[in-house]
C-alpha positions as CSV (number, residue, x, y, z in Angstrom):
1,M,-115.0,-141.1,6.9
2,T,-118.2,-142.4,8.4
3,I,-116.3,-143.6,11.6
4,T,-114.8,-140.2,12.1
5,I,-118.2,-138.5,11.9
6,V,-119.8,-141.0,14.3
7,L,-117.0,-140.6,16.8
8,T,-117.0,-136.9,16.6
9,T,-120.7,-136.8,17.0
10,A,-120.5,-139.1,20.0
11,Y,-117.8,-136.9,21.5
12,L,-119.7,-133.7,21.1
13,C,-123.0,-135.2,22.4
14,A,-121.5,-136.8,25.5
15,A,-122.8,-135.7,28.9
16,P,-120.5,-133.5,31.0
17,S,-120.1,-136.4,33.4
18,A,-118.3,-138.3,30.7
19,F,-115.5,-135.8,31.1
20,A,-115.2,-136.0,34.9
21,N,-111.7,-136.1,36.1
22,Q,-110.3,-138.9,38.2
23,T,-111.4,-137.3,41.5
24,G,-115.0,-137.4,40.3
25,K,-115.4,-133.7,40.6
26,G,-116.6,-133.2,37.1
27,L,-115.4,-130.3,34.9
28,E,-112.9,-128.0,36.5
29,M,-111.8,-124.5,35.5
30,M,-108.2,-123.9,34.5
31,D,-106.1,-121.9,36.9
32,T,-105.8,-118.2,36.2
33,P,-102.5,-117.5,34.4
34,P,-99.9,-115.6,36.5
35,D,-99.9,-111.8,36.4
36,P,-97.2,-110.8,33.8
37,E,-96.4,-107.6,35.7
38,K,-95.7,-109.6,38.9
39,A,-93.5,-112.0,36.9
40,V,-91.4,-109.1,35.5
41,A,-91.2,-107.4,38.9
42,S,-90.1,-110.6,40.5
43,E,-87.4,-111.1,37.8
44,Y,-86.2,-107.6,38.3
45,A,-86.0,-108.0,42.1
46,G,-83.8,-111.1,41.6
47,L,-81.5,-109.4,39.2
48,K,-81.3,-106.3,41.3
49,A,-80.3,-108.4,44.3
50,R,-77.4,-109.7,42.2
51,G,-76.5,-106.0,41.6
52,T,-74.1,-106.7,38.7
53,I,-73.7,-104.9,35.4
54,E,-74.6,-108.2,33.7
55,A,-77.8,-108.6,35.6
56,F,-79.1,-105.1,34.7
57,E,-78.0,-105.5,31.1
58,L,-79.9,-108.8,30.9
59,F,-83.1,-107.2,32.3
60,I,-82.9,-104.2,29.9
61,A,-82.3,-106.6,27.0
62,R,-85.4,-108.7,28.0
63,H,-87.7,-105.8,28.8
64,P,-86.4,-102.6,27.2
65,D,-89.7,-100.8,27.3
66,H,-90.8,-101.8,30.8
67,P,-90.9,-99.0,33.4
68,L,-88.5,-101.0,35.6
69,A,-85.9,-100.8,32.7
70,D,-85.5,-97.1,33.6
71,D,-84.5,-98.1,37.1
72,A,-82.2,-100.8,35.7
73,R,-80.5,-98.1,33.5
74,K,-80.0,-95.8,36.5
75,N,-78.4,-98.7,38.4
76,L,-76.3,-99.6,35.4
77,K,-75.1,-96.0,35.1
78,R,-74.2,-96.0,38.8
79,L,-72.3,-99.2,38.6
80,R,-70.3,-98.0,35.6
81,G,-69.5,-94.7,37.5
82,N,-71.2,-92.4,34.9
């Protein structure tokens, strides 16, 4: 238990330079996560390009409440001849 406390204390008290990456730049920020709306729009564009009933059904199943699901439903209705 004493060793754990000592190591934890040493870790917490270490200077930021102790955490420098291999390039020597020091601490770096993480990349901003991708925009989820752009990811869904990109997914829809790919499925829409396929233009199949299965593609639109897949999008609707994955994102039933997304605004693009309404467009997918319209395309699905058109493909089914309704």
